[in-house]
C-alpha positions as CSV (number, residue, x, y, z in Angstrom):
1,M,32.3,158.4,86.6
2,A,33.7,161.8,86.0
3,A,30.3,163.3,85.9
4,H,29.4,161.7,89.2
5,S,32.6,162.9,90.8
6,S,32.1,166.5,89.6
7,V,28.5,166.7,91.0
8,A,29.6,165.2,94.3
9,A,32.5,167.6,94.6
10,I,30.3,170.6,93.8
11,A,27.7,169.4,96.3
12,A,30.3,168.8,99.0
13,T,31.7,172.3,98.5
14,T,28.2,173.8,98.7
15,A,27.5,171.9,101.9
16,L,30.7,173.2,103.5
17,M,29.9,176.8,102.5
18,A,26.3,176.5,103.6
19,G,27.3,175.1,107.0
20,G,29.7,177.9,107.5
21,F,27.2,180.5,106.6
22,T,24.6,179.0,109.0
23,V,27.0,179.0,112.0
24,A,28.0,182.6,111.2
25,L,24.5,183.9,110.8
26,I,23.4,182.3,114.1
27,A,26.5,183.6,115.9
28,I,25.6,187.1,114.6
29,L,22.1,186.8,115.9
30,H,23.4,186.2,119.4
31,V,24.9,189.7,119.1
32,L,22.0,191.3,117.4
33,K,19.4,189.9,119.8
34,P,21.0,189.6,123.2
35,E,17.5,189.8,124.8
36,Y,17.1,186.1,124.0
37,D,18.9,184.3,126.9
38,A,20.9,181.5,125.2
39,S,20.5,179.2,128.2
40,W,16.7,178.7,127.8
41,R,15.5,180.4,124.6
42,M,15.3,178.3,121.4
43,I,17.2,179.3,118.3
44,S,13.9,179.4,116.3
45,E,12.8,182.4,118.3
46,Y,15.4,184.6,116.6
47,S,13.0,184.6,113.6
48,L,10.6,186.7,115.7
49,G,10.7,190.5,115.7
50,R,13.6,192.6,114.5
51,H,16.3,190.9,112.5
52,G,14.1,187.9,112.1
53,W,15.1,187.6,108.4
54,V,18.6,186.6,109.5
55,M,17.3,183.5,111.3
56,R,15.1,182.7,108.3
57,L,18.2,182.9,106.1
58,A,20.1,180.7,108.5
59,F,17.3,178.1,108.1
60,V,17.6,178.3,104.3
61,T,21.3,177.9,104.3
62,M,21.0,175.0,106.7
63,A,18.5,173.3,104.4
64,I,20.8,173.9,101.4
65,G,23.7,172.3,103.4
66,L,21.7,169.3,104.3
67,Y,20.4,168.8,100.7
68,A,23.8,169.3,99.3
69,T,25.2,166.7,101.7
70,C,22.6,164.2,100.4
71,V,23.7,164.9,96.8
72,A,27.4,164.7,97.7
73,L,26.9,161.3,99.4
74,W,24.4,159.9,96.9
75,P,27.0,158.4,94.6
76,F,28.5,156.5,97.5
77,G,25.3,155.4,99.3
78,G,22.4,155.9,97.0
79,A,19.0,155.8,98.8
80,W,20.7,155.4,102.2
81,T,21.3,159.1,102.1
82,I,17.7,160.2,101.2
83,G,16.9,160.9,104.9
84,L,19.2,164.0,104.8
85,A,17.1,165.5,102.0
86,A,13.9,164.8,104.0
87,V,15.3,166.5,107.0
88,A,16.3,169.5,104.8
89,L,12.6,170.0,104.1
90,G,12.0,170.6,107.8
91,A,14.7,173.3,108.0
92,L,13.4,174.9,104.8
93,G,9.8,175.0,106.1
94,A,10.9,176.4,109.4
95,A,12.4,179.3,107.5
96,F,9.0,180.6,106.4
97,I,6.8,179.4,109.3
98,D,7.7,181.3,112.5
99,A,7.7,179.7,116.0
100,D,5.6,180.8,118.9
101,P,7.7,182.2,121.8
102,I,9.0,179.4,124.0
103,T,6.9,180.7,126.9
104,T,3.6,179.9,125.1
105,P,1.8,176.9,126.7
106,R,1.0,174.1,124.3
107,A,-2.8,174.8,124.7
108,D,-2.3,178.4,123.6
109,A,-0.1,177.6,120.6
110,T,-1.1,179.2,117.3
111,P,-1.6,177.1,114.1
112,V,1.5,178.6,112.7
113,G,3.4,177.9,115.8
114,R,2.2,174.3,115.8
115,A,3.3,173.9,112.2
116,H,6.7,175.2,113.1
117,T,6.9,172.8,116.0
118,V,6.3,169.9,113.6
119,L,8.9,171.1,111.1
120,G,11.4,171.7,113.9
121,A,10.8,168.3,115.3
122,A,11.4,166.8,111.9
123,L,14.8,168.5,111.8
124,L,15.7,168.0,115.4
125,A,14.6,164.4,115.8
126,G,15.1,163.4,112.2
127,F,18.7,164.3,111.6
128,P,20.5,161.8,114.0
129,P,18.9,158.7,112.5
130,A,19.3,160.2,109.0
131,A,23.0,160.7,109.6
132,L,23.4,157.2,111.0
133,V,21.7,155.6,108.1
134,A,23.6,157.7,105.6
135,G,26.9,156.9,107.4
136,V,26.2,153.1,107.3
137,G,25.2,153.4,103.6
138,V,28.4,155.1,102.5
139,A,30.7,153.1,104.8
140,P,31.9,150.7,102.0
141,A,33.2,153.7,100.0
142,L,34.0,156.3,102.7
143,G,34.7,154.2,105.7
144,S,32.8,154.0,109.0
145,T,33.7,157.5,110.3
146,L,30.4,159.1,109.5
147,A,28.4,156.3,111.1
148,I,30.4,156.5,114.3
149,A,30.3,160.3,114.3
150,S,26.4,160.2,114.3
151,V,26.7,159.3,118.0
152,V,27.3,163.0,118.7
153,P,24.0,164.2,117.1
154,F,22.2,161.4,119.0
155,A,23.8,162.6,122.2
156,G,22.6,166.1,121.6
157,L,19.1,165.0,120.9
158,V,19.0,162.9,124.1
159,W,20.3,165.9,126.1
160,F,17.6,168.1,124.5
161,L,14.8,165.6,125.3
162,I,16.0,165.3,128.9
163,A,16.2,169.1,129.4
164,S,12.8,169.7,127.9
165,A,11.0,167.0,129.8
166,P,10.1,169.3,132.8
167,A,8.1,171.6,130.6
168,H,5.2,169.1,130.2
169,G,3.4,171.3,127.6
170,Q,3.4,174.3,129.9
171,G,5.9,176.4,127.9
172,G,9.5,177.3,128.6
173,S,10.9,179.3,131.5
174,P,14.4,180.2,132.8
175,E,14.4,177.1,134.9
176,I,14.0,174.8,131.9
177,R,17.4,175.3,130.2
178,I,16.8,173.9,126.8
179,G,18.7,176.6,125.0
180,W,22.2,175.0,125.4
181,P,21.2,171.6,124.2
182,D,19.3,173.2,121.3
183,R,22.4,175.0,120.3
184,F,24.6,171.9,120.8
185,C,22.3,170.0,118.5
186,L,22.7,172.6,115.8
187,L,26.5,172.6,116.0
188,A,26.7,168.8,116.2
189,Y,24.4,168.5,113.1
190,L,26.4,171.0,111.1
191,A,29.7,169.5,112.3
192,W,28.5,166.1,110.9
193,V,27.6,167.9,107.6
194,V,31.1,169.4,107.4
195,L,32.7,166.0,108.2
196,A,30.6,164.3,105.5
197,A,31.5,166.9,102.9
198,S,35.1,166.9,103.8
199,S,35.2,163.1,103.5
200,V,33.7,163.2,100.0
201,L,36.3,165.8,98.9
202,S,39.1,163.9,100.5
203,V,38.2,160.7,98.8
204,L,37.7,162.3,95.4
205,S,41.0,164.2,95.6
206,L,42.8,160.9,96.3
207,G,41.0,159.2,93.4
208,T,40.0,156.3,95.6
209,A,36.2,156.7,95.4
210,R,34.3,153.7,94.1
211,L,31.6,155.5,92.0
212,P,29.0,153.9,89.7
213,S,29.8,154.4,86.0
């Protein structure tokens, strides 16, 4: 039991740190690359051109945070948490495969851009259900807070889908304001990660966790 607790605590701490680094890096990119209007440009586009490595690093730290959250929750929910690790692969892949500019019509998308779209979709659309399933799975040990909190990521995803609907494969434009919901999703997802990690650390510190021997 002590070994399980130690691994969970280390993973939860790693998730907290990774989530903080991710937010900080993306906040810095808004200063480094002000030419990307946050109201309609996607976060992924920060990986293009100068300072692109900062966005790639942010994707890596996000992937680390998601995977660490899976590890931290595993002793409490087992396979219910595996979706978080799967979503982490989307973030990790996006770190090394750049997006096309949002203005690129779907018909003109490059193979690399299409691959990034698939990876981004796995992250964007995959996190809310993964968070809900993990929240349900850990509820007997950690309570229902994480399952209930997954409503916020789902709300962000719905907002993004509604905002992006007018594009119809024609590429983005200043009239299609998907930048804000994209950023809201990122913050909502990372906030859930922080809540999950904090819940694990809180339960372990109180010594009330029901871990397998």
